[in-house]
SEKE-280879 format. One record per residue (C-alpha): residue in one letter; z, x, y. Coordinates in steps of 0.5 Angstrom, whole numbers, plus 500, padded with zeros to 3 digits. Example, Ala and Ser with C-alpha at 12.3 -4.5 7.8 and 13.67 -1.06 7.14 Angstrom:
<sites>
A516525491
S514527498
</sites>
This chain:
<sites>
M301150757
P300153749
E292154748
P288152741
T286158738
K280159735
K280161728
D272161726
E272167732
T274174734
P274176741
N267180740
G264174737
E265175730
K267171725
E272171720
S276168715
V282168711
A282169704
P286165700
D291167694
S287171688
S292166683
E289159688
A282156688
P280155694
M280149699
P277146705
T278148712
P281142716
E278142723
I280139729
S275138735
L277135742
E273131746
V274129753
S272122755
P274118761
P280113761
P279105760
P277102767
E285099768
Q288106769
P288108776
V286114775
E281118781
T277124781
E271127785
G266131783
K265128776
D267122772
P272124767
Q270124760
P274119754
I278123750
E277124742
V281127737
I278128730
K284129726
P284132719
V284128713
Q288131707
P283134701
E285132693
P287136689
V281140684
E282141677
N279146673
G275150680
S270144680
K267143688
E272140693
P270135698
E269136705
P274134710
E273128713
A275126721
V278121723
V276118730
V283116734
G282112740
A284114747
K291107747
E292110741
Q293118742
V297117748
E302121743
S299125738
V294129743
N300131746
S304134740
E298136736
V294139740
K298142746
E305141748
E308139754
A313145754
P311151756
S311157750
P316160749
C313167750
S310164757
P312166764
P313160768
L306159773
P307161781
D308155785
K303157790
D296156789
D294162794
D298167788
A292172786
T294173778
T299168774
N303170768
T302165763
P294165760
S290159762
P286156756
P279157756
P274150758
P273146752
P265147750
E260143752
D259141744
A263134744
N262136736
T264144736
A271144732
K277149732
K279151725
L286152723
S288155716
I294156714
E298158707
L305157705
P309157699
M314153697
W320154700
S324151706
L323154714
G331152716
E332148722
G327149728
Q327145734
A328138735
P323134738
E327131743
D328139746
L321141747
D320137754
K327142756
P325148761
V325154757
D327161761
T322166759
P322173758
P318179762
L310179761
S309183755
S308190754
L305191748
L302183746
I296182750
E294175746
R301171744
P302167740
Q302159742
G306153739
G303148736
S303140733
I300138726
T301133721
V305134714
G299137709
G295139716
D293146717
I294151723
S294158725
F298163730
V294169732
A297176736
K293181739
V295188740
E291193745
A292201741
Q287204747
D294208748
L298207741
L297213736
R298209730
K298202728
P304197731
T309193727
I310186726
K314182724
W314173723
F321170724
K323163723
G329161727
K334167728
W333171721
M328169716
D323174715
L317170713
A313177709
S318175703
K315168704
T307169703
G304165697
K300159697
H302156703
L303162708
Q298168709
L299174714
K292177716
E292184720
T284186723
F283192727
D276192732
R274200733
R269198739
T275194742
K280197740
I285191739
H289189733
T289182732
F295179728
E294172724
M299167721
H295161716
I300155715
I296151709
K299144707
A305144712
K310140710
D316137714
N321142714
Y316146716
A318145724
G321149728
N321155732
Y318161730
R318169732
C314174733
E316181734
V312187735
T315194735
Y312202737
K316208736
D321206743
K317199745
F318193743
D315186745
S317179742
C314172743
S317165741
F313159739
D314152735
L311148731
E311140730
V310137724
K309130724
E309124719
L303121716
E302113718
Q305110712
S301104710
Q305097710
S301093705
V304100699
D308097693
I315100694
R317098689
S313102685
A314108689
F321108688
K323105681
R324109676
S320108669
S318112662
E311110663
G308116667
H301115670
E298118677
D300112681
A306113679
G313114685
D313120689
L321121685
D318119679
F317125674
S320122667
G314119669
L308123670
L310127664
K307121660
H300119659
R301111657
E299105660
P303102666
K305095664
Q303090669
D308087674
E307080675
T312079681
P308077687
E308082693
V313081698
D312087703
V319090702
W318094708
E320089713
I325085709
L328093710
K327094717
S331087719
A336088714
R343091716
P345098712
D350095708
Q344090704
Y340096703
E343096696
K343089693
I335088696
A334094692
F337091686
E333085688
Y326087687
G327092682
I328098686
T331103682
D330109686
L335108692
R335114695
G328116695
L328109699
L333110704
K330117705
R323114707
L326109711
K329114715
K323117717
T319111718
K318111726
K321107730
E318102735
E317104741
K322101747
K319100753
S320103759
E325102764
A322106769
F315107769
A311100769
K304104767
K305111765
L300117766
D294118762
P293122756
A289127758
Y284127764
Q278132767
A276137772
D270140774
K272148777
G273147785
G273139785
K279135786
I284130781
R288125782
L294124777
V297116779
V303113775
D307107777
L313106777
A318100776
D323102780
P320104787
T327107789
V328113782
E327119785
L321123782
K319130780
W312133778
Y311138773
K307144771
N308147764
G315146765
Q316148772
E317143778
I311142783
R313144790
P308141796
T303145798
P296145801
K294145794
F299140791
I299133795
F303128794
E301121796
Q305114795
K302107795
G306102794
T310102786
Q304108785
R305115785
I300120787
L299128785
V293130789
I290137786
N285140790
N280146788
C282145781
G281153777
L282155771
N291156772
D290148774
D288148766
A295146764
A300141762
Y303136767
S309132767
V314127771
A320125770
A323119773
G330119772
E332121765
E325118763
K318122763
C311122761
T306127760
T299129760
E294135759
L289137764
F283140763
V278144768
K271145766
E268151768
L260151770
P255155767
V253161770
K245162770
I240168771
T235166777
K232174776
G232177770
I232185768
E226189769
A223195763
V224202765
K220209762
T222215765
T224222763
V230226762
N235227768
E232222773
R236216776
I236209772
E238203776
L237196772
E238190777
C240183775
E240175780
V245171778
S246163780
E253164783
E257169787
G263173783
A260172777
Q263175771
V257178767
K257183761
W252189760
C250191753
K246196750
N243195744
G248188743
V254193744
E259193751
V258198756
P264202757
T264202765
G271207766
P272213770
R270218766
S263213763
R255216765
Y255209767
R255206773
V257198775
K255195783
S254187784
D252184792
G253177792
L248175787
K245182785
H248186780
W246193778
L247197772
I246205775
I245211771
D245217775
D243223769
A239220765
S238222757
K234221751
E241217748
D240212754
T233210751
G235203747
T235195750
F239193756
S242186757
L246182762
M250176759
A253171763
S256164761
G248161762
G244166759
T242173758
S236178761
E234183757
A229191758
K228196754
V229203758
Q225209755
V227216757
E223222753
L224230755
K220234758
P215239756
L219246754
K217252758
I220259756
I222262762
Q225269758
D225270751
L231273746
Q231281746
D232285740
M238289741
T243295738
V251295739
L256300737
L261296732
G267293737
Q262293743
P261286747
L255282745
K251279750
M244274749
H242271754
C235266754
E232261760
I228254759
F225250763
P227243764
G235244765
N240242763
V237241756
P243243750
G241247744
R244250738
W245258736
Y244260729
R246266725
N241267719
G240260720
Q248259720
L251255726
I255258730
Q260255733
S264257739
N272260738
D276266742
R271271740
I265267741
N263263748
I256259748
L255258756
Q249253759
R248254766
A242250768
K236253765
N240259763
H243259756
R249265753
L251267747
E257273748
I261275743
V267279746
N268284739
S262285735
T263286727
L258288722
H258281720
D255279727
A249283725
G243279723
D237274726
Y239270732
T235263733
F237259739
V233252739
P232246744
E235240743
G229235742
Y224241741
S221244736
Q220250739
S225256737
L227262740
C228269736
A232276736
K235281732
I241284732
H244290729
I251293728
V251301729
D259304726
P260312727
P264314722
R272315722
V279316718
H284311719
L290314720
E295310724
S295306717
L300310714
N305310717
F307317717
P311320721
D306326724
N301325719
T307328713
V307326707
T315327704
I313329696
V319330691
A318336687
G316334681
N314326681
K306324682
L303324689
R297320692
V295320698
E289313700
I286314707
P282309710
I275311712
S269307716
G263308717
E255304717
P252307713
A258310709
P260317710
R260324706
V267326705
V270332703
W278335703
M280342703
K286346705
G285352709
E278355706
R278351699
V275345698
I278340692
L274337689
D274330685
S273334677
G280338678
H286338673
R292337678
V290337684
R284332685
A281328691
E276321690
T271318695
F271309695
P266305701
D273304704
H277309703
T279316700
S285319695
L288326695
T292326688
I297331686
D300329678
I306333678
A308336685
E310343686
K313347691
E307351692
D303344694
T306344701
G301345708
N296342712
Y290338708
K283338712
I278331711
V272331714
L267324715
Q259325716
N254319716
E248319720
A251316726
G256322727
E261326724
A269325724
G275330722
A283329720
S288333717
V295330714
K301335711
V305334705
K312336704
V315338697
V322337697
D327338692
I336338691
P339342695
D344348692
P352348692
P356349697
E360355697
V367354695
P372350699
L378353703
V385349704
T387352711
E393346712
V398343706
G402335708
G406331705
D401327701
W394331704
C391337706
S386340711
M380343708
T373347710
W367350706
E360353708
P353349707
P349351702
I344357703
Y338353700
D338345703
G332343699
G327343704
S330336706
P336337711
I343335709
L346328710
G353329708
Y357332702
F361328697
I369331696
E372331689
R379333687
K383333681
K389335678
K390343676
Q393340669
S388335668
S380336666
R379329670
W375329678
M376324682
R371322688
L375321695
N369319699
F363314698
D360314705
L358321707
N362326710
K358329715
E362334717
T364341713
T371339713
F375334710
E383332709
P384329703
K390323703
K394319699
M396325694
I403326690
E408331693
G410337689
V404336684
P398341685
Y391340686
E384343687
V378340690
R372341691
V364339694
F357337693
A351337698
V347331700
N340330702
A334325702
I332327696
G339327691
V345330690
S346338689
K351341683
P358342685
S361348688
E367351685
P374349686
S378351691
K385355690
A390350686
F395348692
V401344693
P403338698
L410338700
A412334707
V418334712
T422328712
S422323718
E426324725
P433322724
T434315727
M440312731
L443317735
V447316740
V454319744
D460317739
D465319744
V466324752
T471329753
D472333759
T469339755
T467336748
V461330746
T462327739
M454324737
K453321731
W446318727
R443316722
P439319716
P431320716
D427313714
T423318710
I425323706
G420325701
A420329694
A422335697
G429332699
L435333705
D438340705
G441337712
Y441336720
L441341726
V444340732
E441343738
Y442341746
C440344754
I443343760
E438338763
G433340768
T431347763
D429348756
D434352753
W436349747
R441352743
V443350737
T450348736
N452349728
K450355725
E450352719
L446346717
T451340716
E450335712
K454329715
T451325720
K456326725
Y458333729
T462334735
I459339740
T465344743
G466348749
L461344754
P462347761
P466340764
E462336769
A455338766
K449334764
I446335758
L440333754
V441333745
R437333740
V438333732
R433335726
A432334720
I431339715
N428340708
A424345704
A418344708
G421344714
A424341720
S422334721
T421332729
P427331732
R430325735
T432326742
L437322746
Q433319752
H438319757
S443325759
I450326758
L455327763
V462331760
K467328763
E471323760
V470316762
I474311764
E474304761
P477297763
P480294757
K479288754
I483284750
R479280744
I482274742
P479272734
R477265736
H483262731
L488264736
K486261742
Q489255739
T496253737
Y497258731
T501254725
R506256720
K510253715
V518256715
G518261710
E510264711
A508270713
V505271720
N500277721
L496278727
V491283729
I489282737
P483287738
F482290744
M478296748
G479301754
K479308755
P483313755
R488309750
P491304753
K498301754
V500294751
S507290752
W508284749
L513278752
K515272749
E517266754
G517272759
Q523276755
T522282751
V521281744
D526282739
P524288734
T528286729
Q525279730
V518281731
T515287729
I509290734
R504295732
N499298736
T493302735
D487306739
C483299739
D489293737
S496290736
I498287730
I504282731
F508281724
I513277721
R515278715
K518271713
A518266719
E523261722
R523256727
K526260731
H520263732
S516259735
G513260743
M508263748
Y507271747
D504274752
M501280751
K499285756
V493291755
E493297762
V489303763
E491306770
N490301774
H486296770
V490290767
D487285762
T492279759
A492273753
I497268751
V498267743
D502260742
I505260735
Q508255732
I513254726
V514247722
D518245718
L521238714
P523233718
G529228717
P530222715
P530216720
Q536213723
C538207722
V535203718
K537195717
I534188714
D533184720
E531177716
V530175709
W526169708
G523167702
G520173698
N518176704
V524181708
A524185715
L526192716
D527197722
W529202723
T529209729
P525216728
P529221725
K533225729
D530232727
N522232726
G521239723
N518242730
A512237728
A510230730
I512225725
T506223721
G508216718
Y513214713
T514211705
I518205704
Q520204697
K524198695
A530198688
D532192684
K540191685
K540192676
T536197675
M536202681
E530203680
W525205686
Y518204687
T514205692
C511199697
I508203701
E505209704
H502212711
Y506207714
H506209722
R510203725
T518203725
C518196723
I516192716
T515186712
I515187705
T511181701
E512178695
L519180693
V522176686
V525171687
G532171684
N533178685
E537182690
Y533189692
Y536195697
F530199700
R529206703
I525209707
Y522217708
S519221714
E513225714
N510230718
M504235717
V509239712
G510233708
L517227707
S522230708
E528231704
G532225703
A531218705
T537213709
Q537206705
T540200708
K547198707
D545192705
S542188700
A537183701
L538177697
I531172695
V533165694
K529161691
E527155697
G525148693
M518147691
Q513152693
L506152693
K503157688
N496159691
P490159685
E487166683
Y480166684
I475171680
D471175684
H463175682
D461181679
F454182682
K453189679
E447190675
P443195672
P436197675
K430193672
F423193676
T420187678
Q414189679
P411196675
L406199678
I399199676
N393203674
T390206681
F383209681
A383215688
I377218693
A379225694
G380227701
Y383220703
N391218702
A393214696
T399210694
L402207688
N408201690
C413198685
S420194686
V426195683
R433191683
A440194682
N446194684
P449199686
R443202690
P440207684
K437213685
V429213685
I425219681
W418220681
M415225676
K408227675
N406227667
K414227665
I416232671
A420231677
I416232684
I423235688
D419238696
D413238694
P409238701
R403233698
Y406227696
R412222700
M416218697
F419210701
S424206699
N425200703
Q429193701
G428194694
V420196694
C419204691
T412207695
L409215693
E403217698
I399222695
R396226702
K388227700
P388228693
S384232689
P382232682
Y387235680
D392230682
G390226677
G395224671
M400219669
Y406218674
S413215672
C418211677
K426212674
A431208677
I438210675
N446208677
D452208674
L449201669
G444203666
D436206668
A429203667
L422207668
V416205669
E408208669
C401208670
K395212671
L392215677
E385218676
V382221683
K374221684
V369225687
P364221692
T357223690
Q352225696
D345221695
</sites>
C-alpha cells in the first residue's frame, strides 16, 4: 500500500523545508494527522492482544489569501468521525490498489523479503502530523486515472535498479497540498542521475514549475543518497491523474508510476446559488465564481428581497430539460456554471446489494499479534475473494478463512510489518476496502555501554544489552553512524540480547562518544585512546652521496605502528615514482632512487602525535663531466662551411662549478681571442670561430677540473667548401634523339663527398643552356634524350656536394643526333614457285630526319646462319622476288630499311618457306546479290564479276540449262582470280540458270547464277460488262496472255463517256479480275478499258469493252445527306504552365507542365534560350500531354531560366520558369 510521505524529516533525521517561489508570499503548510481508534461496538471486529484504537483524520483547511505580506493564519484541523470517513481515509490517506511502481506481495508468509515496501508504524503520539507541501502553476494536468479504475489490479514492473524509495500515490481534496519523494542511492554512481517528472504519457512537468508546482533536489553526503521531491500546492480537480517518475544514469534506466486523486469539498446546502451564479454588474467579495465583471467594480450590492429557497434540492429532483426554466425563474443567468457545479455534486451512495455490513475503514494490530477482518453478506451464495494490495490471498497457515452464517472472516496470524497494507474483499461486482496498521513495540536498552580508556594499538570492545532478540540497532560515534563494511576498522557482533562494537587496533582517532540507538532508547559512553611514550631506538645519520646514487635514510622508534612525516628543509616530502616512504612496525625508511642536487639539505622525521623529531643532513657530491652526447654529432665531428661562423656549445656539470680549458694541439685557446675564442658558463662551455677557414680543421681538446676530480673530451672541427668543376665530358654514342656521355670526377671534392652531378645541354648556335636532370645523377655517365635530329648539340656537367654546386665543366665537342628507321612492317609471302619466292612488306612506322634510302632483302637456308643479300642495289619498292632458289629447299627471309644513320633492325619472317609451288583447292566466292535471282529489264546491260581462288591457275567453264553458252549471245572472260559474264543488251531469251565450274587438277567447285530478264506485260483478255444497275457497272476479265516474264502485280481500270471519249482512271493497282464501278452519272453511256501491270510497269496497250454501259434513271432515289467532319486540329496551348522552383544541390529536381494540341506537337526544352539536346544530365518525358524535365543531381551552375516550347503545323506555344539551386549548409 502507498506510504504517506513525511515532508519534515529526511532519512537522517534532518528537517528540510521547501522554499516557495520568490515571487509569492510564504504559504502555511497544511497538516494531516492520523490516529488509530477502535471501531464502534456494533461492528464485528475482533482483535487479539490489544484493542484497536479509534481513527482520527485531521483535514487541512484552505487558508485565506493574504495581501501586502501580512501574517497568514495557522491551518485549522477538522476532526472527522470514524463512521463518516470510510471513503475519506481510503482516498485521502492511502490508495486501495497498489502503487504502479510496487511489485505484488508474495502469497506465502514464509518469504523472507517482499517487493513492496511496508509503511512505517504510526507514531505513538496521536497528534503527530505528517506535513505535505506542494506547489503547482495554473495549468491543466490532463486526464488522469479514473477513480473507478483505482481498484483494478495493476501489472507492476520489476524492482527498481536505481530507485531505493519510490513515490507513492495519494489522495487530497481540492486546495490541499501533497508531496511525492523519490530517492536514489549514489554509492556506485560517479555523477548525479537525471530525473524527470511526467503527468500522463508525455507532459514534462519541468516546464510547469511555478506557483502551484515545485521540484526540489537534495544530496546527503553522509548517506550518499539523492532525494528528489515534487510538491503540489493548492491542488485543483484537474490535477488528478497518473504521474510518472523517470531516473536515468548512463545506460541505466528506472521509472515508477503513481496516482493522484483530487476530491471535491462538500458543498453546503445553505449556499445561495442564485447569488453565486447570477451575473450582476455590482462587484463585491461574495459575488459568484463566474461574476468576473462584478469583481472589477466595488459598489455595494443590492439587497435581494426574494425569500430563501433551496434551489439545489429543486434542481436535484428536476429533469435535465427543466434546468433552464428553473434558472430563469430564480434569476440565475450563469446556467453553464450552474450545470458544471451541479455535475460535480456528489451523488448519494446506493445501498449495497452484496454486503449487509462492509469492512471498517481501518484496523490496528500489534506486531506478532492476530487480527480478524469480518464482513456480513446480504447474499450468502455469492462468490467472495480477499485481496491484499490488489493481489488475491490464498489460504495458508498465516491467512485463514472462516465462515459463520452470513459472516465471512479473514484471520491473519503472527502479524508482521509486511502485513501493513490495504485489504479488500470482492463479492461479485461489488468491493469494499480497509487498511491494516501493524504497530511495532519499541526496543529498550536493559544494559548500557561502559566508558573505556586505553592506549593506541589496543583492542576495544563496547557491549550493550537490549530487551528483544534480533532487534535492529545502530552504532554511532559522535552522532554519526559507524561504517561496518568489509574494509571498515569497526566490527559489529550480536548474540541474543547482547550487541558488541569491536575495534581491533585502536588509534587516537577512535577517541570520542560512542552510542547505541534502539527504537526505545539510546545508550552512550566515552572512549579515550592515548599515545604511548616515544622512545628513539635508532636516530637518523648524516650522509654524503654521489650525484645519481640511491639515498636511503632509516630510523627506528617505539611504539610501533606510529605514522610520521618526512621533511626536507622544512618542506613536506610526498611519495612519488622516485621517492619511496616505507613503514614496517617500528622501522621508518626514506628511499630516493636517483639522488639529485635538489635532494641535498636538512631532513627531519616527525612522528605523528609527538612533539619530538629526528634530524640529519645530506650532502650531494658531483665530479665534473663533459656531456658530448647532447650534441648529436657523429663521431663528435662538427662540420662548418668555409666563410661561416661556428659556435659550439657543450654542456658541462660538476659541483662545485669546474674550471674549463680549450686546446688545439699544444695551443691554449683563450676567451680573449679575436677570431677564435673559448667561453665558459655555469652549465656549459663554448668555442666560437667567426670566419671559418680551411686551416681551422682539426681536433679541439676540453679539460675540466674541480675539487671532486678531473674530466676531458675532444671535438673535431671540419671545414668544407664546394668542389672543383668536373673534367670535359665525352660523347661516346649518338642516337636519333639521344646520346651517351661520360666524364671524370673533379680533382678536389671540397672536403665533402660528391653527392652527384647536374647535366646541361644547348644547341650549338644558341647561348641558352637547359638543365636535363633535377634529381642528382650519382654516376659519371648520362644519356640525354628528347633532342632534335640533325641539330648539333653541346653538353656540360656540374659537380654537387653537401656544400653546394661547383662551376660548370668545359663544353663537349658538338655532335648531331641521327636515328635509323624502325623495322619494316607486315612482311608476308606473296607467291611461291619451284625456283622463286616473292615477298612484300610495308614501309617502317618511323623513318626519322635521315629519311629512307631503300630496302635490303636477305635469305638463308633453314638451319644455317649464312644470310645472303639478294639485291646488290637497294630497292625502293616494297615487293621483291628472290630468284635462283633450289627446288624444295626451306629458306628464311628478312628485310632491313637503310638510311644515312645505317640499317634498321631486320624484320624476319617467323616461319620458313618451302620453295615449291603449292596446290590450292578452288573456291568460288559468289557475291551476296547473286545468291538470289538477278533481275534486269529488256535492253539493259548485264555485267557480272564472280571471284574465285585456286592454285595453279584454275580452269573455268560455263553452262546454261546444261548447254554450252553461246559466245555470240553471252561474252565470258576469265582471269587468274575471277570470271566475268557480260551481255551488252539483254533479251528475254537470256534468262535462265547459268552453271559455273572451277577446276584445279582433281579439285572442282561449282556455283549457279539465276538471271531473269523481264519486260512489260500484255493487255488483259476478254474484258466484258457483266451487269449494269443503278449507277453501278460490274466488269470481268481474264489475265494477259504474256506477263512479261514477271508476275502480274495489278490492273488499272479507266472509263470514258461515249460523247467525249475522254478516259479517266477509276482505280489503280487493282489485284482481282472483277470489279464494280460505282458513282456513274445517270443518263451517260460509258466504255471501259483495262491495263495490266507487273514489276516493269503498265502494259503498252489496254483491252476495251466492246459494248457500252448506259446508266438509266430508275424512279425515286434517296440522296444520302452529306456530313462535314469535325476538325479536331488545334495549335499548341499550355493548360498548366511551369512554376518557379527551388532545388537542393545533389537531389534530383523535376519541372512539369501540360500542353494540348492536335496533331501531337514536338516538345523542345531549353535552358537560357538554348535547346537541351543529348545531355545525360537531363531526362525528358511526355505522357498524355504532361511534359516533364528531370535534372539529375543539380549543382548551382544548373540554375537559370528554363522554358518548354511545343510546335505543330498550326503554331507553337512557350512557357518559362526560374530554377534556383541551393547548397545545404552544414551546422
